C-alpha positions in Angstrom: 0.0 0.0 0.0 3.0 2.3 0.0 3.7 5.0 -2.6 7.1 4.8 -4.3 9.4 7.4 -2.7 7.0 7.9 0.3 7.2 4.7 2.2 6.9 4.8 6.0 7.5 2.3 8.7 3.9 2.5 9.8 2.0 0.4 12.2 -0.1 -0.9 9.3 3.0 -1.9 7.3 4.4 -3.8 10.4 1.1 -5.5 11.0 0.9 -6.7 7.4 4.4 -8.1 7.5 3.8 -9.7 10.9 0.7 -11.5 9.4 2.8 -12.7 6.5 5.6 -14.0 8.7 3.1 -15.9 10.9 1.2 -17.3 7.9 4.2 -18.5 5.8 6.8 -19.1 8.6 9.8 -18.4 6.3 13.1 -20.1 6.8 14.9 -16.9 5.8 14.1 -13.2 5.2 16.0 -11.0 2.9 15.6 -7.3 3.2 17.3 -3.9 2.6 20.4 -3.0 4.6 19.2 -0.3 7.0 21.9 2.3 6.0 20.8 3.4 2.6 20.5 6.7 0.7 16.9 5.8 -0.4 14.4 6.5 2.3 12.1 3.7 1.1 14.9 1.2 1.7 15.5 2.5 5.2 11.8 2.3 6.0 11.6 -1.2 4.6 14.5 -2.3 6.8 12.7 -0.8 9.8 9.4 -2.5 9.1 11.2 -5.8 8.7 13.2 -5.5 11.9 10.1 -4.5 13.9 8.0 -7.4 12.4 10.8 -9.9 13.1 11.0 -8.7 16.7 7.2 -8.8 17.2 6.8 -12.3 15.9 9.8 -13.6 17.8 10.7 -15.2 14.5 14.0 -17.2 14.7 14.9 -17.8 11.1 17.8 -16.6 9.0 18.0 -12.9 8.5 20.0 -11.5 5.5 20.5 -8.1 4.0 21.2 -7.4 0.3 23.2 -4.6 -1.4 21.0 -2.4 -3.7 23.6 -0.2 -5.3 27.1 0.6 -4.0 26.3 4.3 -4.5 23.3 3.9 -2.3 23.9 1.1 0.2 26.3 2.5 2.8 28.6 0.8 5.3 27.8 -2.6 3.8 30.3 -5.3 4.3 29.6 -8.3 2.0 29.7 -11.6 3.8 28.3 -13.9 1.1 28.6 -13.7 -2.7 26.1 -15.6 -4.8 26.8 -16.4 -8.4 23.7 -15.1 -10.3 25.2 -15.6 -13.8 22.3 -17.9 -14.8 19.6 -15.5 -13.8 21.1 -12.1 -14.5 19.3 -11.7 -17.8 15.9 -12.3 -16.1 16.8 -9.7 -13.5 17.7 -7.2 -16.2 14.3 -7.7 -17.8 12.6 -7.3 -14.5 14.5 -4.1 -13.6 13.7 -2.7 -17.0 10.0 -2.6 -16.0 10.9 -0.3 -13.1 10.3 2.8 -15.1 10.4 5.5 -12.4 14.1 4.8 -11.6 15.3 3.5 -14.9 15.7 6.6 -17.1 17.2 5.5 -20.3 18.0 2.1 -18.9 20.4 3.6 -16.3 19.3 1.3 -13.4 19.7 -1.8 -15.5 23.2 -0.7 -16.7 24.3 0.2 -13.1 23.0 -3.1 -11.7 24.6 -5.2 -14.5 27.9 -3.4 -14.0 27.7 -3.9 -10.2 26.9 -7.6 -10.7 29.9 -8.0 -13.1 32.2 -6.3 -10.6 31.0 -8.4 -7.7 31.4 -11.5 -9.9 35.0 -10.5 -10.7 35.8 -10.1 -7.0 34.7 -13.6 -6.2 37.1 -16.6 -5.8 36.4 -18.3 -8.0 35.2 -15.5 -10.2 32.0 -15.6 -12.2 30.3 -13.3 -14.7 27.7 -11.9 -12.2 27.2 -12.0 -8.5 25.1 -10.4 -5.7 26.3 -10.0 -2.2 24.6 -10.3 1.2 25.4 -9.8 4.8 23.9 -10.4 8.3 23.2 -8.0 11.1 26.2 -8.9 13.1 28.5 -9.7 10.2 28.7 -13.3 11.3 28.1 -16.3 9.0 25.0 -18.3 9.5 26.5 -21.8 9.8 24.8 -24.1 7.3 22.3 -21.4 6.5 20.3 -20.9 3.4 23.0 -19.1 1.5 25.8 -21.4 2.7 23.8 -24.4 1.4 23.6 -22.9 -2.1 26.3 -24.3 -4.4 26.5 -20.9 -6.0 27.6 -19.2 -2.8 31.1 -18.4 -1.5 32.0 -16.7 1.8 33.6 -13.4 1.3 36.9 -13.1 3.2 
C-alpha cells in the first residue's frame, strides 16, 4: 500500500508483515540494509526489523546490497553467483520505469553484478552480495547451502 518514494515504517505496514511471517513461517528473510541513501529502503528495513521482533521469529535474516552508490557501510559476507539469472533480473528491472531513465538502473545493476562476480574466488560473470546484522556467517544457512555461494573473506 506504499507509494514509491514515500514509504513509511507505519504500524499498518508492520502488522501486514507480521501477518505474512506468521502465515508463511519463512526459513529466511532477505531485506534492505538499514543504512541506505533511499528513504524507502531505510523504512523497509525498519518495518522488517520490527515485524521480526514482534513475531519472535527465529529464522535466518539477511541483507542485500542495492547499489554501491546507495547502500552505505555494507560489508559483504556472502557472494552468490547469479550468472544464470542475471538476464531475467535485467528484464525485470527494465519494468521499473520510475528509476530506470534510459536504462540507467539496468546498466548500473549489471555493472555492479559484473564487478561483484569478478571479485569472487572463483570469479563468475555476475554475483550479488549479502550480509547479516552482526556480520557473522549463519553456519549451514540458506546461503551457505547454495552451491553458487562463497563466503567473502
